[in-house]
Backbone as JSON, one array per atom type, in Angstrom:
{
  "sequence": "MDGWMKNEVTHSDLRIRNEGRDSYYQVNILPIMNNKAETSGKLVVVSDETTIRRSEMKLKDRNEQLQSEIRKNEKLIADLDAFAHTVAHDLKNMLGKVEKRERTRN",
  "N": [[0.73, -1.06, 0.81], [2.17, 1.93, -0.86], [2.08, 3.45, -2.25], [-0.79, 4.4, -1.33], [-0.74, 7.52, -0.51], [0.61, 8.99, -2.58], [-0.75, 9.74, -5.56], [-1.93, 6.98, -6.66], [-3.94, 4.53, -7.8], [-4.3, 2.19, -5.22], [-3.22, -1.67, -4.56], [-3.54, -3.74, -2.15], [-3.6, -7.23, -0.86], [-4.99, -8.69, 2.4], [-4.5, -10.98, 5.27], [-5.54, -11.55, 7.91], [-5.21, -13.1, 11.16], [-7.99, -14.12, 13.47], [-9.08, -16.17, 16.78], [-7.26, -18.4, 15.89], [-8.3, -19.17, 13.18], [-7.76, -18.11, 10.15], [-8.65, -14.75, 7.94], [-9.26, -13.37, 4.88], [-9.13, -10.35, 2.8], [-9.33, -7.88, 0.28], [-8.46, -4.71, -0.59], [-8.2, -2.06, -1.79], [-7.32, 0.99, -3.07], [-8.24, 4.09, -4.44], [-7.65, 7.4, -5.68], [-9.36, 10.54, -6.03], [-10.81, 12.45, -7.82], [-10.94, 16.13, -8.17], [-11.93, 19.22, -9.92], [-10.99, 20.11, -10.31], [-8.24, 18.37, -11.28], [-7.42, 17.7, -8.66], [-6.12, 15.76, -6.05], [-8.76, 14.67, -3.62], [-9.72, 13.3, -1.54], [-10.22, 9.6, -1.16], [-11.19, 7.0, -2.59], [-11.55, 4.15, -0.28], [-12.16, 0.64, -0.27], [-12.79, -2.48, 0.15], [-13.02, -5.68, 0.07], [-14.05, -8.97, 1.26], [-12.86, -12.17, 0.76], [-12.51, -14.22, 1.79], [-14.28, -16.83, 1.67], [-13.1, -17.39, -0.71], [-11.01, -17.68, -0.49], [-10.68, -19.48, 0.77], [-11.8, -22.0, -0.07], [-10.12, -22.61, -2.06], [-8.04, -22.87, -0.92], [-9.18, -25.85, -0.27], [-9.69, -27.13, -3.04], [-6.96, -26.59, -3.92], [-6.06, -28.51, -2.4], [-7.46, -31.09, -2.66], [-7.05, -31.33, -4.84], [-4.56, -32.78, -5.54], [-4.77, -34.3, -3.39], [-5.89, -36.18, -5.59], [-4.05, -36.31, -7.87], [-2.8, -37.9, -6.65], [-3.95, -39.94, -6.41], [-3.92, -40.62, -9.34], [-1.05, -41.29, -9.97], [-0.98, -43.81, -8.13], [-2.72, -45.72, -8.81], [-1.93, -45.86, -11.41], [0.21, -46.98, -11.2], [-0.41, -49.34, -10.28], [-1.98, -50.63, -12.51], [0.23, -50.85, -14.41], [1.34, -52.74, -12.94], [-0.45, -54.68, -12.44], [-0.56, -55.05, -15.76], [1.85, -56.18, -16.04], [1.62, -58.62, -14.72], [-0.39, -59.17, -16.34], [0.93, -59.79, -19.38], [2.86, -61.98, -18.19], [1.69, -64.18, -17.46], [0.08, -64.32, -19.36], [2.22, -65.37, -21.34], [3.22, -67.82, -20.31], [0.66, -68.99, -20.36], [0.92, -68.95, -23.14], [2.64, -71.4, -23.64], [2.1, -73.31, -22.27], [-0.03, -73.81, -23.98], [1.38, -74.29, -25.98], [2.12, -76.84, -25.86], [1.15, -78.49, -25.11], [-0.35, -78.64, -27.49], [1.62, -79.34, -29.27], [1.9, -81.93, -27.78], [-0.09, -83.67, -28.91], [0.23, -83.51, -31.75], [2.05, -85.12, -31.56], [0.42, -87.46, -30.78], [-0.58, -87.82, -32.78]],
  "CA": [[-0.15, -0.06, 0.0], [3.26, 2.43, -0.52], [0.99, 4.51, -3.29], [-1.52, 5.56, -1.01], [-0.46, 8.79, 0.33], [0.51, 9.59, -3.36], [-2.51, 9.86, -6.41], [-2.6, 6.46, -7.15], [-4.27, 3.91, -7.44], [-3.07, 0.54, -5.05], [-3.88, -2.6, -4.71], [-3.33, -4.76, -1.07], [-4.53, -9.03, 0.07], [-4.19, -8.65, 3.39], [-4.98, -12.07, 5.83], [-5.83, -11.89, 9.78], [-5.97, -14.43, 12.16], [-8.45, -13.93, 15.11], [-8.78, -16.77, 16.82], [-7.05, -19.77, 14.99], [-8.78, -18.91, 11.32], [-7.38, -17.0, 8.46], [-9.91, -14.4, 7.24], [-8.99, -12.26, 3.37], [-9.1, -9.08, 2.3], [-8.7, -7.59, -0.78], [-8.38, -3.43, -0.36], [-7.91, -1.07, -2.82], [-7.29, 2.44, -2.41], [-8.42, 5.77, -5.1], [-7.66, 8.97, -5.11], [-10.85, 10.92, -5.71], [-10.1, 13.99, -8.28], [-12.54, 17.11, -8.74], [-13.06, 19.28, -10.81], [-9.26, 20.68, -11.31], [-7.61, 17.71, -11.48], [-6.51, 17.96, -8.15], [-7.04, 14.93, -5.47], [-9.84, 15.23, -2.64], [-10.04, 12.23, -0.74], [-9.33, 8.63, -1.26], [-12.43, 6.04, -2.03], [-10.95, 2.78, 0.1], [-12.8, -0.3, -0.61], [-12.37, -3.28, 1.01], [-13.43, -6.53, -0.33], [-14.28, -10.32, 1.48], [-12.55, -12.95, 0.09], [-12.54, -15.8, 2.83], [-14.84, -17.81, 1.21], [-12.9, -18.07, -2.38], [-9.5, -18.73, -0.21], [-10.53, -21.57, 1.65], [-12.11, -22.63, -1.6], [-9.46, -22.25, -3.44], [-6.63, -24.21, -0.69], [-9.77, -27.27, -0.67], [-9.28, -27.2, -4.5], [-5.41, -27.41, -4.13], [-5.86, -30.41, -1.68], [-7.83, -31.68, -3.4], [-5.98, -31.38, -5.92], [-3.29, -32.81, -4.6], [-5.23, -36.0, -3.32], [-6.17, -36.77, -6.85], [-3.53, -36.42, -8.51], [-1.23, -39.29, -5.33], [-4.64, -41.77, -6.55], [-3.55, -41.06, -10.12], [-0.33, -42.03, -9.28], [-0.92, -45.15, -7.66], [-3.8, -46.16, -9.63], [-1.26, -46.16, -12.75], [0.96, -48.19, -10.39], [-1.39, -50.79, -10.17], [-1.82, -50.22, -14.05], [1.23, -50.89, -14.6], [1.34, -54.45, -12.42], [-1.78, -55.47, -13.93], [-0.07, -55.64, -17.37], [3.07, -56.88, -16.56], [1.36, -59.6, -14.81], [-0.78, -59.86, -17.39], [1.41, -60.11, -19.4], [3.3, -63.27, -17.16], [0.02, -65.3, -17.47], [-0.18, -64.56, -21.37], [3.59, -65.97, -21.95], [2.8, -69.04, -19.16], [-1.07, -69.52, -20.69], [1.56, -69.49, -24.85], [3.43, -71.63, -23.02], [0.83, -74.44, -21.85], [-0.87, -74.07, -25.31], [2.27, -75.17, -27.13], [2.33, -78.14, -24.74], [-0.23, -79.03, -25.12], [-0.16, -78.44, -29.24], [2.3, -80.75, -29.92], [1.57, -83.61, -27.73], [-1.5, -84.12, -29.37], [0.84, -84.29, -32.22], [2.55, -86.57, -31.82], [-0.2, -88.35, -30.37], [-1.43, -88.76, -34.03]],
  "C": [[1.06, 1.4, -0.23], [2.4, 3.71, -1.36], [-0.56, 4.58, -2.71], [-1.82, 7.02, -0.72], [0.14, 9.59, -1.61], [-1.21, 9.42, -4.51], [-2.16, 8.55, -6.89], [-2.92, 4.98, -6.73], [-3.64, 1.83, -6.82], [-4.2, -0.34, -4.02], [-2.47, -3.73, -2.96], [-3.75, -6.31, -1.2], [-3.27, -8.72, 1.18], [-5.06, -9.65, 4.09], [-4.96, -11.87, 6.96], [-6.62, -12.84, 10.25], [-6.58, -13.53, 13.14], [-8.9, -15.8, 15.47], [-8.22, -18.26, 16.72], [-7.53, -19.51, 13.9], [-8.34, -17.42, 11.23], [-8.42, -16.49, 8.19], [-8.54, -12.85, 6.26], [-9.54, -11.33, 3.28], [-8.35, -8.64, 1.28], [-8.55, -6.13, -0.54], [-7.88, -2.88, -1.51], [-8.28, 0.21, -2.88], [-7.11, 4.02, -3.81], [-8.31, 6.66, -4.76], [-9.11, 8.98, -5.66], [-10.3, 11.7, -6.22], [-11.44, 14.94, -8.02], [-11.68, 17.95, -9.22], [-11.59, 20.01, -11.87], [-8.25, 19.83, -11.13], [-6.45, 17.32, -10.27], [-7.5, 16.48, -6.79], [-7.69, 15.19, -3.95], [-10.03, 14.57, -2.03], [-9.62, 10.89, -1.41], [-10.74, 8.07, -1.34], [-10.99, 4.69, -1.39], [-12.28, 1.71, 0.51], [-12.34, -1.98, -0.4], [-13.22, -5.12, 1.24], [-13.02, -8.41, 0.71], [-13.93, -11.17, 1.0], [-12.55, -14.11, 0.81], [-13.09, -16.66, 2.05], [-14.02, -17.78, -0.47], [-11.98, -18.02, -2.15], [-9.57, -19.75, 0.15], [-11.3, -22.26, 0.38], [-11.4, -23.25, -2.13], [-8.55, -23.22, -2.87], [-7.56, -25.7, -0.81], [-9.6, -27.43, -2.02], [-8.22, -27.55, -4.6], [-5.76, -28.96, -3.58], [-6.26, -31.67, -1.59], [-7.13, -32.39, -4.87], [-5.08, -32.67, -6.1], [-3.62, -34.61, -4.04], [-5.21, -36.79, -4.53], [-5.07, -37.3, -7.9], [-2.14, -38.16, -7.28], [-2.36, -40.69, -5.98], [-4.46, -42.33, -8.27], [-2.3, -42.37, -10.06], [-0.28, -43.1, -9.12], [-2.08, -45.78, -8.73], [-2.66, -46.85, -11.01], [-0.23, -46.94, -12.83], [0.29, -49.62, -11.33], [-1.54, -50.79, -11.84], [-0.8, -50.89, -14.38], [1.36, -52.69, -14.02], [0.86, -55.06, -12.77], [-0.95, -55.53, -15.6], [0.89, -56.58, -17.07], [2.5, -58.4, -16.16], [0.46, -60.7, -15.95], [-0.5, -60.77, -18.95], [2.73, -61.63, -19.29], [2.42, -64.54, -17.87], [0.1, -65.71, -19.14], [1.11, -66.13, -22.15], [3.36, -67.06, -21.52], [1.98, -69.64, -19.97], [0.01, -69.89, -22.54], [1.87, -70.96, -24.6], [2.79, -73.09, -23.16], [0.63, -74.88, -23.27], [-0.1, -74.87, -26.36], [2.91, -76.67, -27.22], [2.22, -79.66, -25.65], [-0.48, -79.74, -26.66], [0.36, -79.72, -29.45], [3.18, -81.81, -28.99], [0.63, -84.47, -28.32], [-0.91, -84.05, -30.59], [1.64, -85.39, -32.88], [2.33, -87.44, -31.34], [-0.78, -88.75, -31.69], [-0.93, -89.35, -35.28]]
}
């Protein structure tokens, strides 16, 4: 909020902790100009963004959980793929032996 003493628009994000909970606010300070282009005051706009910030944090946490689940599932899929490959290989060998045995019988 360094520019509030000058004739500049300033923007700041504030976090206030009260009883162990964080609240988030956006503060905008704008100069009010008169008809001579002189500063005649300041307009201060304070917006409570607590709900938005908390929702963003929850979404971020949930996204991290989902990414972790995806990594676990990808590993399971790779393990199942390797197992299926092994089973297919073993089955092919057994079928080859059965086929060979049938040919020698006939």
